C-alpha positions as a Markdown table, in Angstrom:
| # | Residue | x | y | z |
|---|---|---|---|---|
| 1 | Met | -94.3 | -0.1 | -13.6 |
| 2 | Lys | -91.0 | 0.4 | -15.3 |
| 3 | Asn | -90.8 | -1.2 | -18.8 |
| 4 | Thr | -89.0 | -4.6 | -18.4 |
| 5 | Ile | -88.8 | -5.8 | -21.9 |
| 6 | Asp | -86.7 | -2.9 | -23.2 |
| 7 | Arg | -84.2 | -2.9 | -20.3 |
| 8 | Arg | -84.0 | -6.6 | -19.3 |
| 9 | Thr | -80.5 | -7.9 | -18.6 |
| 10 | Phe | -79.1 | -11.0 | -20.0 |
| 11 | Leu | -76.1 | -12.6 | -18.3 |
| 12 | Ile | -73.5 | -13.0 | -21.0 |
| 13 | Ser | -69.7 | -13.5 | -20.8 |
| 14 | Ser | -67.2 | -10.7 | -21.3 |
| 15 | Ser | -66.0 | -12.5 | -24.4 |
| 16 | Ala | -69.4 | -12.5 | -26.0 |
| 17 | Ala | -69.8 | -8.8 | -25.1 |
| 18 | Ala | -66.6 | -8.0 | -26.9 |
| 19 | Ala | -67.6 | -10.0 | -29.9 |
| 20 | Ala | -70.8 | -8.1 | -30.2 |
| 21 | Leu | -69.0 | -4.8 | -30.7 |
| 22 | Gly | -66.5 | -6.3 | -33.2 |
| 23 | Phe | -63.9 | -3.6 | -33.1 |
| 24 | Phe | -61.0 | -5.9 | -32.0 |
| 25 | Gly | -60.4 | -7.0 | -35.5 |
| 26 | Gln | -59.0 | -10.1 | -37.0 |
| 27 | Cys | -55.5 | -11.4 | -36.7 |
| 28 | Lys | -53.8 | -12.5 | -39.9 |
| 29 | Lys | -51.0 | -14.2 | -38.1 |
| 30 | Lys | -51.0 | -17.7 | -36.8 |
| 31 | Pro | -53.1 | -18.4 | -33.7 |
| 32 | Glu | -51.6 | -17.0 | -30.5 |
| 33 | Thr | -51.4 | -20.5 | -28.9 |
| 34 | Glu | -48.6 | -21.2 | -31.4 |
| 35 | Glu | -46.7 | -18.0 | -30.9 |
| 36 | Ala | -45.3 | -18.8 | -27.4 |
| 37 | Gly | -42.5 | -21.4 | -27.3 |
| 38 | Ala | -39.9 | -22.7 | -24.9 |
| 39 | Ile | -39.1 | -20.7 | -21.8 |
| 40 | Ser | -35.5 | -19.4 | -21.5 |
| 41 | Asp | -33.7 | -17.1 | -19.0 |
| 42 | Glu | -30.3 | -15.5 | -18.8 |
| 43 | Leu | -28.4 | -13.0 | -16.6 |
| 44 | Ile | -26.6 | -10.2 | -18.5 |
| 45 | Gly | -24.9 | -7.7 | -16.2 |
| 46 | Ser | -27.4 | -6.7 | -13.5 |
| 47 | Ala | -30.5 | -7.7 | -15.6 |
| 48 | His | -32.2 | -11.1 | -15.6 |
| 49 | Tyr | -34.1 | -11.8 | -18.9 |
| 50 | Ile | -36.9 | -14.3 | -19.1 |
| 51 | Ser | -38.7 | -15.2 | -22.3 |
| 52 | Asn | -41.4 | -17.5 | -23.6 |
| 53 | Gly | -40.9 | -16.6 | -27.2 |
| 54 | His | -43.8 | -14.1 | -27.1 |
| 55 | Ile | -43.2 | -11.8 | -24.1 |
| 56 | Lys | -39.8 | -10.9 | -22.7 |
| 57 | Leu | -39.4 | -9.9 | -19.1 |
| 58 | Gln | -36.4 | -8.0 | -17.8 |
| 59 | Leu | -35.8 | -7.9 | -14.0 |
| 60 | Asp | -33.4 | -5.2 | -12.8 |
| 61 | Met | -31.4 | -6.9 | -10.1 |
| 62 | Glu | -29.9 | -3.6 | -9.0 |
| 63 | Lys | -32.9 | -1.3 | -8.7 |
| 64 | Gly | -35.8 | -3.7 | -8.3 |
| 65 | Tyr | -37.8 | -2.7 | -11.4 |
| 66 | Phe | -39.1 | -5.0 | -14.1 |
| 67 | Ser | -39.9 | -4.3 | -17.8 |
| 68 | Ile | -42.0 | -6.2 | -20.3 |
| 69 | Glu | -41.4 | -6.3 | -24.0 |
| 70 | Leu | -43.3 | -7.9 | -26.9 |
| 71 | Gln | -40.6 | -9.8 | -28.7 |
| 72 | Glu | -42.0 | -9.8 | -32.2 |
| 73 | Asn | -41.6 | -6.1 | -32.7 |
| 74 | Gln | -39.5 | -5.2 | -29.7 |
| 75 | Lys | -42.1 | -2.8 | -28.4 |
| 76 | Asn | -42.4 | -2.5 | -24.6 |
| 77 | Val | -45.5 | -3.2 | -22.6 |
| 78 | Phe | -44.2 | -1.6 | -19.4 |
| 79 | Asn | -40.9 | 0.1 | -18.8 |
| 80 | Arg | -39.4 | 0.2 | -15.2 |
| 81 | Ala | -42.6 | -1.2 | -13.7 |
| 82 | Thr | -42.9 | -1.3 | -9.9 |
| 83 | Thr | -45.0 | -3.2 | -7.3 |
| 84 | Ser | -46.1 | -1.8 | -3.9 |
| 85 | Phe | -48.2 | -2.6 | -0.9 |
| 86 | Glu | -50.1 | -0.1 | 1.3 |
| 87 | Met | -50.6 | -0.4 | 5.0 |
| 88 | Leu | -53.8 | 0.6 | 6.8 |
| 89 | Asn | -52.0 | 3.7 | 8.2 |
| 90 | Gly | -51.4 | 4.9 | 4.6 |
| 91 | Lys | -47.7 | 4.0 | 4.4 |
| 92 | Ile | -46.7 | 2.7 | 1.0 |
| 93 | Ile | -43.7 | 0.5 | 0.4 |
| 94 | Lys | -42.5 | 0.1 | -3.3 |
| 95 | Ser | -40.3 | -2.7 | -4.7 |
| 96 | Phe | -37.4 | -0.4 | -5.4 |
| 97 | Asp | -37.3 | 0.7 | -1.7 |
| 98 | Phe | -35.5 | -2.6 | -0.9 |
| 99 | Ser | -31.7 | -2.8 | -1.1 |
| 100 | Glu | -31.3 | -6.5 | -2.0 |
| 101 | His | -32.8 | -8.4 | -4.9 |
| 102 | His | -32.3 | -12.0 | -5.9 |
| 103 | Ile | -34.0 | -14.7 | -8.1 |
| 104 | Ile | -35.3 | -18.1 | -7.1 |
| 105 | Lys | -36.2 | -20.4 | -10.0 |
| 106 | Lys | -38.2 | -23.6 | -10.0 |
| 107 | Glu | -40.3 | -25.8 | -12.3 |
| 108 | Ile | -44.1 | -25.7 | -11.9 |
| 109 | Ser | -47.1 | -27.7 | -13.0 |
| 110 | Asp | -50.6 | -26.3 | -12.1 |
| 111 | Cys | -54.1 | -25.9 | -13.6 |
| 112 | Trp | -52.6 | -23.6 | -16.3 |
| 113 | Gly | -50.0 | -26.0 | -17.4 |
| 114 | Arg | -46.3 | -26.8 | -17.1 |
| 115 | Gly | -43.6 | -24.1 | -16.9 |
| 116 | Ile | -41.1 | -22.2 | -14.8 |
| 117 | Ala | -41.7 | -19.9 | -11.9 |
| 118 | Phe | -39.3 | -17.1 | -11.0 |
| 119 | Gln | -39.5 | -15.4 | -7.6 |
| 120 | Phe | -38.0 | -11.9 | -7.6 |
| 121 | Val | -37.2 | -11.4 | -3.9 |
| 122 | His | -36.9 | -7.9 | -2.5 |
| 123 | Glu | -35.4 | -7.7 | 1.0 |
| 124 | Gly | -33.0 | -5.6 | 3.1 |
| 125 | Gly | -33.2 | -1.9 | 3.7 |
| 126 | Ile | -36.8 | -2.2 | 5.0 |
| 127 | Glu | -37.0 | -3.6 | 8.4 |
| 128 | Asp | -39.5 | -6.4 | 9.4 |
| 129 | Tyr | -40.9 | -7.3 | 6.0 |
| 130 | Ser | -40.0 | -8.3 | 2.5 |
| 131 | Leu | -41.8 | -8.5 | -0.9 |
| 132 | Ile | -41.7 | -11.3 | -3.4 |
| 133 | Gln | -42.9 | -11.0 | -7.0 |
| 134 | His | -43.9 | -14.3 | -8.5 |
| 135 | Phe | -43.6 | -14.5 | -12.3 |
| 136 | Arg | -44.9 | -17.8 | -13.9 |
| 137 | Phe | -44.2 | -18.6 | -17.5 |
| 138 | Tyr | -46.0 | -21.6 | -19.1 |
| 139 | Glu | -45.0 | -23.8 | -22.1 |
| 140 | Asn | -46.9 | -22.9 | -25.3 |
| 141 | Arg | -48.8 | -20.1 | -23.6 |
| 142 | Pro | -48.8 | -16.4 | -24.9 |
| 143 | Phe | -49.1 | -14.9 | -21.4 |
| 144 | Phe | -47.4 | -14.9 | -18.1 |
| 145 | His | -48.8 | -14.6 | -14.5 |
| 146 | Leu | -47.8 | -12.2 | -11.8 |
| 147 | Ser | -48.6 | -12.3 | -8.1 |
| 148 | Thr | -47.2 | -10.6 | -5.2 |
| 149 | Glu | -46.4 | -11.9 | -1.7 |
| 150 | Val | -45.8 | -9.8 | 1.4 |
| 151 | Val | -43.8 | -11.5 | 4.2 |
| 152 | Asn | -43.9 | -10.3 | 7.8 |
| 153 | Ser | -40.5 | -11.3 | 9.1 |
| 154 | Gly | -40.7 | -9.1 | 12.3 |
| 155 | His | -42.3 | -9.6 | 15.7 |
| 156 | Gly | -45.3 | -7.3 | 15.4 |
| 157 | Lys | -48.3 | -7.2 | 13.2 |
| 158 | Leu | -48.8 | -5.7 | 9.7 |
| 159 | Cys | -52.2 | -4.2 | 8.9 |
| 160 | Leu | -52.4 | -4.3 | 5.1 |
| 161 | Lys | -54.9 | -2.4 | 2.9 |
| 162 | Asn | -53.8 | -3.0 | -0.7 |
| 163 | Ile | -51.3 | -4.7 | -2.9 |
| 164 | Lys | -50.6 | -3.0 | -6.2 |
| 165 | Leu | -49.1 | -5.6 | -8.6 |
| 166 | Leu | -48.6 | -2.8 | -11.1 |
| 167 | Asp | -48.2 | 0.6 | -9.5 |
| 168 | Lys | -48.8 | 3.4 | -12.0 |
| 169 | Cys | -46.8 | 1.6 | -14.7 |
| 170 | Glu | -46.2 | 4.0 | -17.6 |
| 171 | Val | -47.2 | 3.1 | -21.2 |
| 172 | Thr | -44.6 | 5.0 | -23.3 |
| 173 | Gln | -44.5 | 6.2 | -26.9 |
| 174 | Asn | -42.6 | 3.0 | -27.7 |
| 175 | Ser | -45.3 | 0.7 | -26.4 |
| 176 | Val | -47.6 | -1.7 | -28.0 |
| 177 | Leu | -50.3 | 1.0 | -27.8 |
| 178 | Ala | -48.2 | 3.8 | -29.4 |
| 179 | Pro | -48.7 | 6.3 | -30.8 |
| 180 | Leu | -50.7 | 7.6 | -27.8 |
| 181 | Glu | -53.2 | 9.7 | -29.8 |
| 182 | Asn | -57.0 | 9.7 | -29.8 |
| 183 | Asp | -57.7 | 6.2 | -31.1 |
| 184 | Ile | -57.1 | 4.2 | -28.0 |
| 185 | Trp | -60.1 | 2.2 | -26.8 |
| 186 | Met | -60.7 | 0.2 | -23.7 |
| 187 | Phe | -62.8 | -2.8 | -22.9 |
| 188 | Arg | -63.5 | -2.9 | -19.2 |
| 189 | Asn | -65.6 | -5.1 | -16.9 |
| 190 | Gly | -67.2 | -4.9 | -13.5 |
| 191 | Phe | -69.3 | -6.9 | -11.1 |
| 192 | Glu | -72.5 | -5.5 | -12.5 |
| 193 | Arg | -71.4 | -4.6 | -16.0 |
| 194 | Pro | -70.8 | -7.8 | -18.1 |
| 195 | Ser | -72.8 | -6.4 | -21.0 |
| 196 | Asp | -73.3 | -2.7 | -20.3 |
| 197 | Pro | -72.5 | -0.3 | -23.2 |
| 198 | His | -70.1 | 1.5 | -20.7 |
| 199 | Cys | -67.8 | -1.5 | -21.1 |
| 200 | Phe | -66.4 | 0.0 | -24.3 |
| 201 | Val | -64.8 | 3.4 | -23.7 |
| 202 | Lys | -62.6 | 5.6 | -25.9 |
| 203 | Ile | -59.7 | 7.0 | -23.8 |
| 204 | Asp | -59.8 | 10.8 | -23.4 |
| 205 | Phe | -56.6 | 12.7 | -22.7 |
| 206 | Asp | -58.2 | 16.1 | -22.0 |
| 207 | Pro | -59.8 | 16.7 | -18.6 |
| 208 | Lys | -62.6 | 19.1 | -19.3 |
| 209 | Glu | -63.3 | 21.6 | -16.5 |
| 210 | Glu | -67.1 | 21.7 | -17.1 |
| 211 | Glu | -67.3 | 17.9 | -16.7 |
| 212 | Ile | -65.3 | 17.5 | -13.5 |
| 213 | Lys | -67.8 | 18.9 | -11.1 |
| 214 | Lys | -70.8 | 17.2 | -12.8 |
| 215 | Glu | -69.2 | 13.7 | -12.8 |
| 216 | Asn | -67.7 | 13.9 | -9.3 |
| 217 | Ser | -71.1 | 14.7 | -7.9 |
| 218 | Asp | -72.6 | 11.6 | -9.3 |
| 219 | Trp | -71.3 | 8.6 | -7.3 |
| 220 | Glu | -72.1 | 6.0 | -10.0 |
| 221 | Val | -70.3 | 8.0 | -12.7 |
| 222 | Trp | -67.4 | 9.0 | -10.3 |
| 223 | Arg | -66.9 | 5.3 | -9.4 |
| 224 | Trp | -66.1 | 4.5 | -13.0 |
| 225 | Leu | -64.7 | 7.8 | -14.3 |
| 226 | Gln | -62.8 | 10.3 | -12.1 |
| 227 | Arg | -61.5 | 13.6 | -13.4 |
| 228 | Asp | -59.3 | 16.3 | -12.0 |
| 229 | Lys | -57.2 | 19.0 | -13.5 |
| 230 | Glu | -54.2 | 16.7 | -14.1 |
| 231 | Ala | -55.7 | 13.4 | -15.4 |
| 232 | Ile | -58.7 | 11.2 | -16.1 |
| 233 | Arg | -59.0 | 7.9 | -14.2 |
| 234 | Tyr | -61.0 | 4.9 | -15.6 |
| 235 | Leu | -61.9 | 2.0 | -13.4 |
| 236 | Ser | -62.2 | -1.6 | -14.5 |
| 237 | Glu | -62.7 | -4.6 | -12.3 |
| 238 | Thr | -61.3 | -8.0 | -12.9 |
| 239 | Val | -60.1 | -7.5 | -16.6 |
| 240 | Val | -59.2 | -4.7 | -18.9 |
| 241 | Leu | -58.2 | -4.7 | -22.6 |
| 242 | Leu | -56.6 | -1.7 | -24.3 |
| 243 | Lys | -56.2 | -1.3 | -28.1 |
| 244 | Asn | -55.0 | 1.4 | -30.4 |
| 245 | Leu | -57.4 | 1.0 | -33.4 |
| 246 | Asn | -54.6 | 2.1 | -35.8 |
| 247 | Gln | -52.2 | -0.7 | -34.6 |
| 248 | Asn | -52.3 | -4.4 | -34.6 |
| 249 | Glu | -51.6 | -5.1 | -30.9 |
| 250 | Ser | -53.7 | -5.2 | -27.8 |
| 251 | Leu | -52.8 | -5.4 | -24.1 |
| 252 | Leu | -54.9 | -7.5 | -21.7 |
| 253 | Leu | -54.6 | -7.5 | -17.9 |
| 254 | Gly | -56.9 | -9.8 | -16.0 |
| 255 | Phe | -57.1 | -11.4 | -12.6 |
| 256 | Val | -57.5 | -15.1 | -13.1 |
| 257 | Ser | -58.1 | -15.7 | -9.4 |
| 258 | Gln | -60.6 | -13.5 | -7.5 |
| 259 | Ala | -61.2 | -15.6 | -4.3 |
| 260 | Asp | -60.2 | -13.4 | -1.4 |
| 261 | His | -59.5 | -9.8 | -2.6 |
| 262 | Cys | -61.3 | -7.1 | -4.6 |
| 263 | Cys | -59.5 | -6.8 | -7.9 |
| 264 | Lys | -59.3 | -3.5 | -9.7 |
| 265 | His | -57.5 | -1.8 | -12.6 |
| 266 | Trp | -57.0 | 2.0 | -12.8 |
| 267 | Ile | -56.2 | 3.4 | -16.2 |
| 268 | Glu | -55.0 | 7.0 | -16.0 |
| 269 | Ser | -54.7 | 9.3 | -19.0 |
| 270 | Gly | -53.5 | 12.8 | -19.4 |
| 271 | Glu | -51.4 | 15.3 | -21.4 |
| 272 | Lys | -48.4 | 17.3 | -20.1 |
| 273 | Gln | -46.3 | 19.6 | -22.3 |
| 274 | Asp | -48.1 | 18.3 | -25.4 |
| 275 | Ile | -47.1 | 14.7 | -24.5 |
| 276 | Lys | -49.9 | 12.2 | -24.0 |
| 277 | Lys | -49.4 | 9.7 | -21.2 |
| 278 | Ile | -51.2 | 6.5 | -19.9 |
| 279 | Thr | -50.4 | 4.8 | -16.6 |
| 280 | Ile | -51.9 | 1.5 | -15.4 |
| 281 | Ser | -52.3 | 0.2 | -11.8 |
| 282 | Ser | -53.6 | -3.3 | -11.1 |
| 283 | Glu | -54.5 | -3.8 | -7.4 |
| 284 | Ser | -55.6 | -6.6 | -5.1 |
| 285 | Arg | -57.4 | -4.9 | -2.3 |
| 286 | Met | -58.1 | -6.5 | 1.1 |
| 287 | Ile | -59.1 | -3.3 | 3.0 |
| 288 | Asn | -57.9 | -4.4 | 6.4 |
| 289 | Tyr | -55.9 | -7.6 | 6.7 |
| 290 | Thr | -53.8 | -8.3 | 9.8 |
| 291 | Leu | -50.6 | -10.2 | 8.9 |
| 292 | Val | -49.0 | -11.7 | 12.0 |
| 293 | Ser | -45.3 | -12.4 | 12.5 |
| 294 | Gly | -43.9 | -15.2 | 10.4 |
| 295 | Lys | -46.8 | -15.3 | 8.0 |
| 296 | Ser | -47.2 | -14.1 | 4.4 |
| 297 | Leu | -50.0 | -12.9 | 2.3 |
| 298 | Phe | -50.5 | -13.5 | -1.5 |
| 299 | Ser | -52.3 | -11.2 | -3.8 |
| 300 | Glu | -54.7 | -12.5 | -6.5 |
| 301 | Thr | -53.0 | -13.7 | -9.7 |
| 302 | Leu | -52.7 | -11.3 | -12.7 |
| 303 | Gln | -52.5 | -12.5 | -16.3 |
| 304 | Val | -50.6 | -10.3 | -18.7 |
| 305 | Asn | -51.1 | -10.9 | -22.4 |
| 306 | Cys | -50.2 | -9.0 | -25.6 |
| 307 | Gly | -51.4 | -9.9 | -29.1 |
| 308 | Cys | -53.0 | -8.8 | -32.3 |
| 309 | Asn | -56.5 | -10.3 | -31.7 |
| 310 | Gly | -58.3 | -8.9 | -28.7 |
| 311 | Gln | -61.2 | -11.4 | -29.0 |
| 312 | Glu | -58.8 | -14.4 | -28.8 |
| 313 | Met | -57.0 | -12.8 | -25.8 |
| 314 | Leu | -60.3 | -12.4 | -24.0 |
| 315 | Asp | -61.2 | -16.1 | -24.8 |
| 316 | Thr | -57.7 | -17.1 | -23.5 |
| 317 | Phe | -58.3 | -15.1 | -20.3 |
| 318 | Ile | -61.8 | -16.7 | -19.7 |
| 319 | Thr | -60.3 | -20.1 | -20.3 |
| 320 | Ser | -57.6 | -19.4 | -17.7 |
| 321 | Val | -60.3 | -18.3 | -15.2 |
| 322 | Ala | -62.2 | -21.5 | -15.8 |
| 323 | Ala | -59.1 | -23.6 | -15.3 |
| 324 | Lys | -58.7 | -22.1 | -11.8 |
| 325 | Lys | -62.4 | -22.1 | -10.9 |
| 326 | Thr | -63.5 | -25.4 | -12.4 |
| 327 | Pro | -66.9 | -24.1 | -13.3 |
| 328 | Ile | -70.1 | -26.1 | -13.9 |
| 329 | Val | -70.5 | -26.3 | -17.7 |
| 330 | Arg | -74.1 | -25.8 | -18.9 |
| 331 | Glu | -75.4 | -27.1 | -22.2 |
| 332 | Glu | -77.8 | -24.1 | -22.5 |
| 333 | Pro | -76.8 | -20.5 | -21.8 |
| 334 | Leu | -77.8 | -19.0 | -18.4 |
| 335 | Ile | -80.4 | -16.2 | -19.0 |
| 336 | Gly | -81.9 | -14.1 | -16.3 |
| 337 | Trp | -83.5 | -10.8 | -15.3 |
| 338 | Ser | -81.5 | -8.6 | -12.9 |
| 339 | Ser | -82.8 | -5.7 | -10.8 |
| 340 | Trp | -79.5 | -3.8 | -10.8 |
| 341 | Gln | -79.2 | -2.4 | -14.3 |
| 342 | Tyr | -82.5 | -0.5 | -14.1 |
| 343 | Tyr | -83.5 | 0.0 | -10.4 |
| 344 | Arg | -80.0 | 0.1 | -8.8 |
| 345 | Arg | -80.7 | 0.5 | -5.0 |
| 346 | Glu | -84.3 | 1.7 | -5.4 |
| 347 | Ile | -85.6 | -1.8 | -5.9 |
| 348 | Ser | -88.6 | -3.0 | -3.8 |
| 349 | Glu | -90.6 | -6.2 | -3.3 |
| 350 | Lys | -93.4 | -4.7 | -5.3 |
| 351 | Asp | -91.1 | -3.9 | -8.2 |
| 352 | Val | -89.8 | -7.5 | -8.3 |
| 353 | Leu | -93.2 | -9.1 | -8.2 |
| 354 | Glu | -94.5 | -6.7 | -11.0 |
| 355 | Asn | -91.6 | -7.7 | -13.2 |
| 356 | Val | -92.1 | -11.4 | -12.4 |
| 357 | Lys | -95.8 | -11.1 | -13.4 |
| 358 | Tyr | -94.9 | -9.3 | -16.6 |
| 359 | Leu | -92.2 | -11.9 | -17.6 |
| 360 | Ser | -94.6 | -14.7 | -16.8 |
| 361 | Glu | -97.5 | -13.3 | -18.8 |
| 362 | Lys | -95.4 | -12.5 | -21.8 |
| 363 | Lys | -93.7 | -15.9 | -21.6 |
| 364 | Ile | -90.2 | -14.3 | -21.9 |
| 365 | Pro | -87.7 | -17.2 | -21.7 |
| 366 | Val | -86.0 | -16.1 | -18.4 |
| 367 | Glu | -84.7 | -18.7 | -16.0 |
| 368 | Tyr | -83.4 | -16.6 | -13.1 |
| 369 | Ile | -84.8 | -13.6 | -11.2 |
| 370 | Leu | -81.8 | -11.9 | -9.7 |
| 371 | Ile | -82.3 | -9.4 | -6.9 |
| 372 | Asp | -79.2 | -7.3 | -6.6 |
| 373 | Asp | -78.1 | -4.6 | -4.1 |
| 374 | Gly | -81.0 | -2.7 | -2.5 |
| 375 | Tyr | -82.9 | -5.3 | -0.4 |
| 376 | Ser | -80.6 | -5.4 | 2.6 |
| 377 | Val | -80.5 | -2.9 | 5.6 |
| 378 | Thr | -76.8 | -2.2 | 5.0 |
| 379 | Arg | -74.4 | -3.0 | 2.2 |
| 380 | Gly | -72.7 | -6.3 | 2.8 |
| 381 | Asp | -75.4 | -7.7 | 5.2 |
| 382 | Trp | -77.0 | -10.4 | 3.0 |
| 383 | Leu | -79.4 | -11.7 | 5.7 |
| 384 | Glu | -81.5 | -8.7 | 7.0 |
| 385 | His | -84.0 | -7.2 | 4.6 |
| 386 | Asn | -85.1 | -3.5 | 4.7 |
| 387 | Glu | -88.6 | -2.0 | 4.8 |
| 388 | Asn | -89.0 | -2.1 | 1.0 |
| 389 | Phe | -89.3 | -5.9 | 1.3 |
| 390 | Pro | -91.9 | -6.3 | 4.1 |
| 391 | Ser | -92.7 | -10.0 | 3.4 |
| 392 | Gly | -89.0 | -11.0 | 3.7 |
| 393 | Met | -86.8 | -12.7 | 1.2 |
| 394 | Lys | -88.0 | -16.3 | 2.0 |
| 395 | Thr | -91.6 | -15.4 | 1.1 |
| 396 | Leu | -90.5 | -13.5 | -2.0 |
| 397 | Ala | -88.3 | -16.4 | -3.1 |
| 398 | Ser | -91.4 | -18.7 | -2.8 |
| 399 | Lys | -93.5 | -16.4 | -5.0 |
| 400 | Ile | -90.8 | -16.3 | -7.6 |
| 401 | Lys | -90.6 | -20.1 | -7.7 |
| 402 | Asp | -94.4 | -20.4 | -7.9 |
| 403 | Ala | -94.2 | -18.2 | -11.0 |
| 404 | Gly | -91.9 | -20.7 | -12.6 |
| 405 | Phe | -88.6 | -18.9 | -12.1 |
| 406 | Lys | -85.5 | -19.5 | -9.9 |
| 407 | Pro | -84.7 | -16.8 | -7.4 |
| 408 | Gly | -81.2 | -15.5 | -6.7 |
| 409 | Ile | -79.3 | -12.6 | -5.0 |
């Protein structure tokens, strides 16, 4: 039997995982909730500027780009950022492909507070569809929200695969993460990695030839870290936080809604002509979604936040998720054993029962026994079990309950 006690998994929040490492540092300034103030906007030439006293957004009404700046030190977060959507046939449409751009402004009040929403509408030039970027600024909040809407204004159907709210947005040498040297770290998250040591990664700028073949042959490593001769790509699901350890600012991107689409962030790093470069893509993937005539599709909502205290930013993000999800609040922390971190897809009914017996005999204070991927016949089929679970999931669940635990998948 594989040793359970040394490898058992506790289900903890992303915030607590970040606190355990402790490299985000302390902020000597006033709390972030006091940094953001009233929302203002103005049109200067062909640029529309929006500010909440903390982050300043510039919408280029001529070319369809947007830029984000941290107002305190006038460092940019993204410069000339674009949004795009991809069709099932591989065709990609970017926000600057459209010839006409205009702004719609309205007051809002939702689960995140009161504020002002700005719709950056892209239309014309591209037949049969348009793209709308929704920016939401809230009173006394240090962040803003971005979501993207694709509208089918034609007579046919649109088969959509992916919406990139940020499409390879470049982090420049004048950014909050500059200088782009070798001290940039990333906190990343995933469906099965809330407390895994791989959550904390130092950004590498040098793709090493000897590592490319090795990592690309391992699906599990490749999924989280891809290398080729030009760049290194890091994957984070749901939320990512980047910090230069020599600076006092961090950048957080996190999806506060995750109901319908698979949310991912790709952080790409590399070096060309002795210049280090980072690009960020945040995507809301639906794989194959048919959008009929006259209908629109919204991406999930992305929260963008910059600040000096990464821990507070993660706490703010988790609070924003909770406001949307209205979670059940427990007085005691949820603690459980999960099959995934050790067994991956090689789990069996026998393995589960051996661990249940061990946990029970040693009186380890675990509430849930979580059986992850590996019990079903095919991925995504939650009902039919494979030959490694001969008794079936109902019988296994009963045995878990008889041992004093709660079963889950």
